[in-house]
C-alpha positions in Angstrom: -7.9 4.7 16.0 -6.6 8.2 15.7 -6.8 8.9 11.9 -5.0 12.3 11.9 -1.8 10.9 13.5 -1.9 7.4 12.0 0.3 8.1 9.0 2.9 10.1 11.0 2.9 7.4 13.7 3.5 4.7 11.1 6.3 6.7 9.5 7.9 7.3 12.8 7.8 3.6 13.6 9.2 2.6 10.2 11.8 5.2 10.3 12.9 4.2 13.8 13.4 0.5 12.9 15.2 1.6 9.7 17.6 3.7 11.7 18.2 0.9 14.2 18.8 -1.7 11.4 21.8 0.3 10.1 22.9 1.4 13.5 25.9 -1.0 13.8 27.2 -0.4 10.3 29.2 2.8 10.9 30.8 1.2 13.9 32.1 -1.9 12.1 35.8 -0.7 12.3 35.4 0.3 15.9 33.7 -3.0 16.9 36.3 -4.9 15.0 39.0 -3.2 17.0 37.4 -3.4 20.4 36.1 -6.9 20.0 39.4 -8.2 18.5 37.8 -9.5 15.3 38.5 -8.9 11.6 36.7 -6.4 9.5 35.0 -9.2 7.5 33.8 -10.8 10.7 32.6 -7.5 12.1 30.6 -7.0 8.9 28.3 -9.7 10.1 26.7 -7.3 12.5 25.0 -5.9 9.4 24.5 -9.2 7.6 22.9 -10.8 10.6 20.4 -8.0 10.9 19.5 -8.1 7.3 19.1 -11.9 7.4 16.8 -11.7 10.5 14.8 -9.0 8.6 14.4 -11.2 5.6 12.9 -13.9 7.7 10.8 -11.6 9.9 9.2 -9.9 6.9 7.0 -12.8 5.6 6.3 -14.1 9.1 5.1 -10.7 10.3 3.3 -10.1 7.0 1.3 -13.2 7.4 0.6 -12.6 11.1 -0.5 -9.1 10.3 -3.1 -10.1 7.6 -5.8 -10.5 10.1 -7.0 -9.6 13.6 -3.5 -9.9 15.2 -1.9 -7.0 13.3 -1.1 -4.7 16.2 0.1 -7.6 18.3 2.5 -8.6 15.5 3.9 -5.1 15.4 4.2 -4.9 19.2 5.9 -8.3 19.3 8.5 -7.3 16.7 9.2 -4.0 18.6 9.7 -5.9 21.9 12.2 -8.1 20.0 14.0 -5.0 18.8 14.1 -3.5 22.3 15.5 -6.7 23.7 18.1 -6.9 21.0 19.2 -3.3 21.6 19.7 -3.9 25.3 21.6 -7.2 24.6 23.9 -5.5 22.1 24.6 -2.7 24.5 25.6 -4.9 27.4 27.2 -7.8 25.4 30.6 -8.7 26.8 31.6 -10.8 23.7 31.1 -10.6 20.0 28.7 -13.6 19.7 26.2 -12.0 22.1 26.5 -8.7 20.2 25.7 -10.5 17.0 22.7 -12.1 18.6 21.5 -8.7 19.7 21.9 -7.3 16.2 19.9 -10.3 14.8 17.0 -9.4 17.2 17.1 -5.8 16.1 16.6 -7.1 12.5 13.0 -8.2 13.5 12.1 -4.5 13.0 12.9 -4.7 9.3 9.8 -6.9 8.9 7.5 -4.1 10.1 7.3 -2.2 6.8 4.8 -4.5 5.1 2.5 -4.2 8.2 2.7 -0.5 8.1 1.8 -0.5 4.4 -1.1 -2.9 5.1 -2.4 -0.6 7.9 -2.1 2.4 5.5 -4.1 0.6 2.8 -6.9 -0.4 5.2 -7.2 2.8 7.2 -6.1 5.8 5.2 -8.6 7.8 3.1 -8.4 6.9 -0.6 -7.0 10.3 -1.5 -4.1 9.9 0.9 -3.3 6.2 0.4 -1.0 6.4 -2.6 1.2 9.2 -1.2 1.1 7.5 2.2 2.3 4.2 0.9 5.1 5.8 -1.2 6.2 7.8 1.9 6.3 4.7 4.0 8.3 2.8 1.4 11.2 5.2 1.3 11.7 5.2 5.0 14.1 2.3 4.5 16.6 4.5 2.7 15.8 7.7 4.6 16.4 5.9 7.9 19.6 4.4 6.7 20.9 7.9 5.8 19.8 9.3 9.2 21.2 6.3 11.2 24.8 6.9 10.2 25.3 10.5 11.5 23.3 9.8 14.6 25.3 6.7 15.4 28.5 8.6 14.6 27.9 11.4 17.0 26.8 9.0 19.8 29.6 6.5 19.3 32.4 9.1 18.9 31.6 11.2 21.9 30.5 8.3 24.1 31.2 4.7 22.9 29.6 2.2 20.5 27.4 0.8 23.3 25.7 4.1 23.7 24.5 3.8 20.2 22.6 0.6 21.1 21.1 2.3 24.2 19.8 4.9 21.9 18.2 2.2 19.8 16.6 0.8 23.0 15.1 4.2 23.7 13.9 4.7 20.1 12.2 1.2 20.0 10.5 1.8 23.4 9.0 5.1 22.1 7.9 3.4 18.9 6.2 0.6 21.0 4.3 3.1 23.0 3.2 5.0 19.8 2.0 1.8 18.1 0.0 0.7 21.2 -1.8 4.1 21.4 -2.4 4.7 17.7 -2.5 1.6 15.5 -5.8 -0.3 15.3 -5.9 -3.8 16.7 -6.3 -5.7 13.4 -8.0 -6.0 10.0 -11.2 -7.6 8.9 -9.4 -10.3 7.0 -9.9 -13.8 8.5 -7.3 -15.3 10.7 -4.9 -17.7 9.0 -2.4 -20.1 10.6 1.3 -19.4 10.4 3.2 -21.6 8.0 5.9 -22.7 10.4 7.4 -25.2 8.0 7.8 -22.5 5.3 9.4 -20.1 7.7 11.9 -22.8 8.8 12.8 -23.7 5.2 13.2 -20.1 4.1 15.3 -19.2 7.1 17.6 -22.2 6.7 18.0 -21.8 3.0 18.9 -18.1 3.2 21.3 -18.6 6.1 23.3 -21.3 4.4 23.6 -19.4 1.1 24.7 -16.2 2.9 27.3 -18.2 4.9 28.8 -19.5 1.6 28.8 -16.0 0.0 30.6 -14.4 3.0 33.1 -17.2 3.7 33.7 -18.5 0.2 37.0 -16.7 -0.2 38.3 -17.9 3.1 37.2 -21.5 2.5 38.1 -21.5 -1.2 35.6 -20.8 -3.9 35.6 -24.4 -5.1 36.1 -26.0 -1.7 33.7 -28.7 -0.5 32.4 -26.4 2.3 31.5 -23.5 -0.1 29.9 -25.7 -2.8 28.2 -27.8 -0.1 26.6 -24.7 1.5 25.5 -23.3 -1.9 24.0 -26.6 -2.9 22.3 -27.2 0.4 20.9 -23.6 0.3 19.6 -24.0 -3.2 17.9 -27.3 -2.4 16.4 -25.9 0.7 15.0 -22.8 -1.1 13.6 -25.1 -3.8 11.9 -27.2 -1.2 10.5 -24.0 0.3 9.0 -22.9 -3.1 7.5 -26.4 -3.6 6.1 -26.4 -0.1 4.6 -22.9 -0.6 2.9 -24.0 -3.8 1.2 -26.9 -2.0 0.4 -25.3 1.3 -3.1 -24.1 2.0 -1.9 -21.0 3.8 1.7 -20.5 2.6 4.0 -18.0 4.3 4.3 -16.2 1.0 1.8 -16.8 -1.8 4.2 -17.6 -4.6 1.4 -17.6 -7.2 1.1 -13.8 -6.9 4.5 -13.6 -8.5 3.1 -14.9 -11.7 1.8 -11.4 -12.3 4.5 -9.7 -14.4 4.2 -6.3 -12.7 4.7 -7.9 -9.2 7.6 -10.0 -10.6 9.2 -6.8 -11.9 8.9 -5.0 -8.6 10.3 -8.0 -6.7 13.2 -8.7 -9.0 14.2 -5.1 -9.1 13.9 -4.9 -5.3 16.4 -7.8 -5.0 19.0 -6.3 -7.4 18.8 -2.7 -6.1 19.0 -3.9 -2.5 22.4 -5.4 -3.3 23.7 -2.0 -4.4 22.2 0.1 -1.6 23.5 -1.8 1.4 26.8 -2.5 -0.3 27.5 1.1 -1.0 26.6 2.1 2.5 29.1 -0.4 3.8 31.8 0.6 1.3 31.5 4.4 1.8 31.5 3.9 5.5 34.7 1.8 5.4 36.4 3.9 2.8 36.0 7.2 4.6 37.5 5.7 7.8 40.6 4.1 6.3 43.8 5.4 8.0 46.0 7.7 5.9 48.8 5.2 6.0 46.9 2.9 3.6 47.4 5.3 0.7 43.7 5.9 0.1 40.7 6.9 2.1 40.2 10.0 4.3 40.6 8.8 7.9 37.4 10.6 8.9 35.8 10.4 12.3 32.5 8.5 12.9 30.7 11.8 13.0 32.2 13.0 9.7 31.5 9.7 8.1 27.9 9.9 9.1 27.6 13.4 7.5 29.0 12.0 4.3 26.1 9.4 4.3 23.4 11.8 5.4 22.6 12.9 1.8 21.2 9.5 1.2 18.1 10.6 3.2 17.9 13.9 1.4 18.1 12.1 -1.9 15.3 9.7 -0.9 13.0 12.5 0.2 13.7 14.4 -3.0 13.0 11.2 -5.0 9.7 10.7 -3.3 8.4 14.0 -4.5 9.9 13.6 -8.0 8.4 10.1 -8.2 4.9 11.4 -7.5 5.2 13.8 -10.4 6.8 11.3 -12.7 4.2 8.6 -12.1 1.5 11.0 -13.2 3.3 11.7 -16.5 5.2 8.5 -17.2 3.4 5.8 -15.2 4.7 3.4 -12.5 6.3 1.0 -15.1 8.7 3.7 -16.4 9.7 5.2 -13.0 10.9 1.9 -11.7 13.7 1.3 -14.3 14.6 5.0 -14.1 15.4 4.6 -10.4 17.5 1.5 -11.0 19.4 3.3 -13.8 20.3 6.3 -11.6 21.6 3.8 -9.0 23.7 1.9 -11.5 25.3 5.0 -13.0 26.1 6.3 -9.5 27.8 3.1 -8.6 30.0 3.2 -11.7 30.9 6.8 -11.0 32.0 5.9 -7.4 34.0 2.9 -8.7 36.0 5.1 -11.1 36.2 8.4 -9.3 36.2 8.7 -5.5 39.3 10.8 -4.7 37.4 13.6 -3.1 34.9 13.7 -0.2 32.6 15.8 -2.2 32.3 13.0 -4.8 31.2 10.6 -2.1 28.7 13.1 -0.8 27.2 13.5 -4.3 27.3 9.8 -4.7 25.3 9.1 -1.6 22.7 11.7 -2.6 22.3 10.1 -6.1 22.1 6.7 -4.5 19.2 7.9 -2.3 17.5 9.5 -5.3 17.7 6.3 -7.4 16.8 3.9 -4.6 14.1 6.2 -3.3 12.4 6.6 -6.6 12.4 2.8 -7.2 11.3 2.0 -3.6 8.5 4.6 -3.8 6.7 2.9 -6.7 7.3 -0.8 -5.8 4.6 -1.1 -3.2 2.2 0.8 -5.4 2.7 -1.7 -8.3 2.1 -4.6 -5.8 -0.9 -3.1 -4.1 -2.4 -2.4 -7.5 -2.1 -6.1 -8.6 -3.0 -8.2 -5.5 -6.2 -8.6 -3.4 -6.5 -6.5 -0.3 -6.4 -9.7 1.9 -2.8 -10.4 0.5 -1.4 -6.9 0.9 0.7 -7.7 4.0 2.0 -11.0 2.6 2.8 -9.6 -0.9 4.5 -6.4 0.2 6.4 -8.4 2.9 7.9 -10.6 0.1 9.0 -7.5 -1.7 10.6 -6.3 1.6 12.2 -9.8 2.0 13.8 -9.4 -1.4 15.1 -6.0 -0.6 16.6 -7.3 2.5 17.9 -10.5 0.9 19.6 -8.3 -1.7 21.1 -6.3 1.1 22.3 -9.4 2.8 23.8 -10.7 -0.4 25.5 -7.4 -1.0 26.8 -7.2 2.6 28.1 -10.8 2.4 29.7 -10.2 -1.0 31.4 -7.1 0.3 32.9 -9.2 3.2 34.2 -11.7 0.7 35.7 -9.1 -1.6 37.3 -7.2 1.2 38.9 -10.5 2.5 40.1 -11.4 -1.0 41.9 -8.1 -1.4 43.4 -8.0 2.1 47.1 -8.9 2.2 48.1 -11.9 4.3 48.7 -10.7 7.9 47.2 -7.2 7.1 44.0 -5.7 8.3 43.2 -3.2 5.6 42.1 -4.2 2.0 43.8 -2.8 -1.0 42.1 0.1 -2.8 41.2 -2.2 -5.7 38.7 -4.0 -3.4 36.4 -1.0 -3.5 36.6 -0.6 -7.2 35.7 -4.3 -7.7 32.9 -4.2 -5.2 31.3 -1.1 -6.7 31.5 -2.5 -10.2 29.9 -5.7 -9.1 27.0 -4.0 -7.4 26.6 -1.6 -10.4 26.2 -4.7 -12.6 23.4 -5.9 -10.2 21.6 -2.5 -10.5 21.8 -2.5 -14.4 20.3 -6.0 -14.3 17.5 -4.3 -12.3 17.0 -1.9 -15.1 16.6 -4.7 -17.5 14.1 -6.5 -15.3 12.1 -3.4 -14.7 11.8 -2.8 -18.5 11.3 -6.3 -19.7 9.1 -7.9 -17.1 6.0 -5.6 -16.7 3.0 -6.3 -18.9 2.8 -4.3 -22.1 -0.8 -3.3 -21.6 -2.2 -1.3 -18.7 -3.7 -3.0 -15.8 -7.0 -1.1 -16.2 -7.5 -3.0 -19.5 -6.9 -6.4 -18.1 -9.8 -8.8 -18.1 -11.9 -9.1 -15.0 -10.8 -12.5 -14.1 -7.0 -12.0 -14.2 -4.4 -14.5 -12.9 -4.4 -12.7 -9.6 -8.1 -12.8 -9.3 -8.2 -16.5 -10.1 -5.6 -17.1 -7.3 -7.4 -14.9 -4.7 -8.6 -16.7 -1.6 -12.3 -17.7 -1.4 -14.4 -15.2 0.4 -12.5 -12.1 -0.8 -14.2 -9.5 -2.9 -14.2 -9.9 -6.7 -11.1 -8.9 -8.6 -13.0 -6.1 -10.2 -14.0 -4.7 -6.8 -10.4 -5.0 -5.5 -9.1 -3.1 -8.5 -11.6 -0.4 -8.3 -10.6 0.2 -4.7 -6.9 0.2 -5.5 -7.4 2.4 -8.5 -9.3 5.0 -6.5 -6.8 4.9 -3.7 -3.9 5.2 -6.1 -5.4 8.2 -7.9 -5.4 6.4 -11.2 
């Protein structure tokens, strides 16, 4: 292991896959035009990536809680590399969609990076390291748009996917050289049944959300998909509670602080990915539509770049605020900033400068919330469950993004005139208000769900300690390690 460059290497890898995951989003209008599909259909190049990331998260998290950690990271990066090449050479939209789904495997790497940081970083650097890793999701999204815009505008959209192939290849080499092979945690079998149930349930629900308007909200197809998805996800939860080595240990969610982090992750994820899609589409709308700015891909990317700047700023602010206010108060503050920003964009977006400010505030709100979520989780779970527990948080962020992306597709379709290709301006107002409502629900969850008393005062044998696997260290020992590493 190379301790001095471990954190920078982990951040580069996480940042690379975050950039790649949002790579296709700025090119949705271009791909729709060149592949001869509708905007709502082309939007699936983002939804499919998010769905694949939602499934990859817990699978990789479980594979990484043990001696196969580096192999799990390498396998995911090989999948990203393969998907990038496939998307670059795909002659038809279905193959392009398959390539984007493979690229989504990289979104499951964040929990493994956090697990490596917890195990290998010195205690005094662990809290800042985990917070920095957590915001790479939003930082990478902000960087991905201008990079994609420059490449796609001056070359073509396929060049953007070749760039992704190069980036993933470099990340694979870095991981092979720097990241240690595995952890000391015992090897556990992969819950294949749980992975299949989770994948199937999420896919069917997202299909209903994205196609519900086209099929009819009360049609048999829409209601059937929603019902089948709900039943499948309920079966997954029941299976996870019975399994000896579940894909995600649902029992950990009984801890109210972990539940708050996970619920807020889901609701904020809806807003973040939805706004990225909406601003991207809005800025590229032709002038003949009566709204929008008809910007180039490069200019659109620059409008979204402040998302990264806001996230970086939020990471620094969150560190100072946590020391003064505590983790439980910074989390709802981030969700509140996000919700207010979305309402502002819904009511006032007639100037490019407003969109620039809006993306900066979005990065600030999301970045602050994302920075403290893994710290809340790491503080409350045993070290042996770090990868699994943080992966579930990442799953909910990604599921939120998938729901937001699918909902945007449905709203755009509902407000598109028959025979027309461009939605009415009211579509953006409706979509932004809907996602703002989700963020405000995140504020409520972040305020109501966390425990009233501090964790340091909890009894030695807490619910998490009782649920910890046999053979792990005592709950008191785990908390002492996390407390020292978190600077508490």
